[in-house]
C-alpha positions as CSV (number, residue, x, y, z in Angstrom):
1,X,178.9,197.4,154.3
2,X,177.4,201.1,155.2
3,X,177.6,201.7,151.8
4,X,175.2,198.5,150.5
5,X,173.0,199.2,153.9
6,X,172.5,202.6,152.7
7,X,171.0,202.0,149.7
8,X,169.3,198.6,150.6
9,X,168.1,199.5,154.5
10,X,165.9,196.2,154.4
11,X,168.6,193.6,154.2
12,X,168.3,190.8,156.7
13,X,171.1,189.7,158.7
14,X,171.9,186.8,156.6
15,X,172.2,189.2,153.9
16,X,174.2,191.1,156.0
17,X,176.4,188.3,157.0
18,X,176.7,187.2,153.4
19,X,177.7,190.2,152.1
20,X,180.5,190.9,154.5
21,X,181.8,187.8,153.7
22,X,182.1,188.6,150.1
23,X,184.9,190.7,150.0
24,X,187.3,188.4,152.2
25,X,186.0,185.5,149.8
26,X,187.5,187.3,146.8
27,X,190.3,188.4,148.0
28,X,191.4,184.8,148.7
29,X,190.1,183.4,145.3
30,X,191.9,186.6,143.2
31,X,195.2,185.7,144.9
32,X,195.0,182.6,143.0
33,X,192.8,183.3,140.4
34,X,192.7,187.0,138.6
35,X,188.8,187.3,138.4
36,X,188.5,191.1,139.8
37,X,190.9,193.9,138.2
38,X,193.6,194.7,140.9
39,X,192.6,198.5,140.4
40,X,189.2,197.7,141.7
41,X,189.8,195.6,144.7
42,X,190.4,198.4,147.2
43,X,186.6,199.6,145.8
44,X,185.5,196.2,145.9
45,X,181.8,196.9,147.6
46,X,181.0,200.0,145.2
47,X,182.6,198.9,141.9
48,X,181.5,195.2,141.8
49,X,178.5,194.5,144.4
50,X,176.9,197.6,144.2
51,X,177.4,198.2,140.9
52,X,175.7,194.6,140.4
53,X,173.0,195.7,142.6
54,X,172.2,198.3,140.2
55,X,170.0,196.0,138.6
56,X,167.6,195.6,141.6
57,X,166.7,199.1,141.2
58,X,165.1,198.7,138.0
59,X,163.2,195.2,138.6
60,X,162.6,193.4,141.8
61,X,162.7,189.9,140.6
62,X,159.6,188.1,142.1
63,X,160.0,184.9,144.1
64,X,160.1,181.7,141.7
65,X,161.4,183.7,139.1
66,X,164.6,182.8,137.2
67,X,167.5,184.9,136.2
68,X,170.6,184.0,133.7
69,X,173.9,185.5,133.9
70,X,175.9,185.1,131.1
71,X,179.6,185.8,130.6
72,X,179.6,186.1,134.7
73,X,183.2,186.0,135.2
74,X,184.0,185.5,139.2
75,X,180.1,186.0,139.7
76,X,178.6,189.4,138.8
77,X,176.4,190.7,138.8
78,X,175.0,187.2,139.7
79,X,176.2,186.4,143.1
80,X,174.7,190.0,144.6
81,X,171.7,189.4,143.2
82,X,171.3,186.1,144.0
83,X,172.1,187.2,147.8
84,X,169.5,190.1,147.0
85,X,166.8,187.7,146.0
86,X,167.3,184.3,147.7
87,X,163.9,183.1,146.5
88,X,164.8,183.6,142.6
89,X,166.6,180.8,140.8
90,X,169.9,182.1,139.3
91,X,172.2,180.5,136.6
92,X,175.6,182.0,136.2
93,X,177.5,180.7,133.3
94,X,181.1,181.6,131.9
95,X,183.4,179.9,128.7
96,X,186.4,180.2,131.6
97,X,186.4,177.2,133.8
98,X,188.3,178.6,136.5
99,X,186.3,181.6,136.9
100,X,183.1,179.3,137.2
101,X,185.4,177.5,140.1
102,X,185.8,180.4,141.9
103,X,181.7,181.0,141.6
104,X,181.1,177.6,142.9
105,X,183.4,177.9,145.6
106,X,182.1,181.4,146.6
107,X,178.2,180.5,146.3
108,X,179.1,176.8,148.5
109,X,180.9,178.9,150.8
110,X,178.2,181.8,151.6
111,X,175.2,178.9,151.8
112,X,173.8,180.0,148.6
113,X,171.1,177.7,147.2
114,X,169.8,179.4,144.7
115,X,172.9,179.6,142.5
116,X,173.7,177.2,139.6
117,X,176.8,177.6,138.0
118,X,178.3,176.2,134.4
119,X,181.0,176.0,132.9
120,X,179.3,176.6,129.1
121,X,179.3,178.9,126.0
122,X,176.2,181.0,126.3
123,X,174.7,179.4,123.1
124,X,174.8,175.9,124.2
125,X,172.1,177.3,127.2
126,X,168.8,175.6,126.2
127,X,166.6,176.8,128.9
128,X,164.4,179.8,129.1
129,X,164.5,182.6,131.9
130,X,162.7,186.0,133.2
131,X,165.6,187.7,132.7
132,X,169.1,187.2,131.2
133,X,171.8,189.8,133.0
134,X,175.4,190.6,132.3
135,X,178.1,193.3,133.0
136,X,179.8,194.7,129.4
137,X,181.1,191.2,128.0
138,X,180.4,192.2,124.4
139,X,178.5,194.7,122.2
140,X,174.8,194.4,122.6
141,X,174.1,193.4,118.9
142,X,176.3,190.3,119.3
143,X,174.8,189.6,122.7
144,X,171.6,189.4,121.5
145,X,172.4,186.3,119.1
146,X,173.7,184.7,122.2
147,X,170.9,184.5,124.3
148,X,168.2,184.2,121.4
149,X,165.4,181.8,122.3
150,X,166.6,182.1,125.9
151,X,163.7,184.4,127.5
152,X,160.9,182.6,128.8
153,X,157.6,183.9,126.9
154,X,155.3,184.4,130.0
155,X,156.1,187.6,131.9
156,X,155.7,187.4,135.4
157,X,157.0,191.0,136.2
158,X,155.9,194.7,135.2
159,X,159.0,195.0,133.5
160,X,158.7,192.4,130.2
161,X,161.1,189.5,129.8
162,X,164.9,190.5,128.6
163,X,168.0,191.5,128.9
164,X,169.3,193.6,131.9
165,X,173.1,194.8,131.0
166,X,175.4,196.9,132.9
167,X,177.8,199.1,130.6
168,X,179.1,202.7,130.4
169,X,179.9,205.4,128.2
170,X,177.7,206.7,125.1
171,X,175.7,203.7,123.9
172,X,173.8,205.4,121.0
173,X,175.8,203.7,118.2
174,X,175.7,200.2,119.5
175,X,172.2,200.3,120.3
176,X,171.1,201.8,117.3
177,X,169.3,199.7,115.0
178,X,168.3,197.0,117.1
179,X,164.8,195.4,116.5
180,X,164.0,195.2,120.2
181,X,162.3,198.0,122.3
182,X,165.3,199.5,124.9
183,X,165.7,202.0,127.6
184,X,168.8,203.1,129.4
185,X,168.6,203.6,133.2
186,X,171.6,205.8,134.4
187,X,173.1,204.2,137.4
188,X,173.7,208.2,138.6
189,X,169.9,208.4,139.3
190,X,170.2,205.5,142.4
191,X,173.6,205.4,143.5
192,X,175.6,209.1,143.9
193,X,179.3,208.1,143.9
194,X,181.2,209.3,141.1
195,X,182.2,206.1,139.9
196,X,178.5,205.2,138.4
197,X,178.3,208.8,136.7
198,X,178.5,207.1,133.2
199,X,177.1,203.7,134.0
200,X,173.7,202.5,132.7
201,X,171.6,199.4,133.0
202,X,170.7,198.6,129.4
203,X,167.1,197.1,129.4
204,X,166.4,195.3,126.0
205,X,163.0,193.9,125.9
206,X,162.7,190.3,124.5
207,X,159.1,189.3,125.0
208,X,155.9,191.2,124.0
């Protein structure tokens, strides 16, 4: 938790309580359903929670806005972001039902009122959102076909509506030829831990 509070010093007591509860909840659920890589469980706050919150260094979601998390798995990046932004609505989607069950149980245990979780394929989601987030579920060109038509047309933020994607390594080939404006934000600019040296938040602007 000192890792989180060092980068996010303005957390409320309720947010601190919720973040503190996360590790135990995921340890319990991971023993039943493998939602987190075993090798990462000893680095839970760094590699799952803080990594998810890197998105918050790119944009501060405004109250009343909505965020879609595609391929959320056990709830990343959606759950940590929902704790950080309690006045923003988050819709967490995954095609694997048992993972969505974990998301629902974790959200309920934390008392998160701003999380909806759906067992569904991305293509079947019909609503529109201010931002779409995800953590390296597929190649970006494929991901963009999944989220076509899911961006709200009205921009509420300085950063225009689009995708905020957590991914690592050299992405030049993967991002080449996209017909949308793209920007890479190195997470090492925000967090000093070695784990983040090659990690990025990739922003794809979907709305003019």
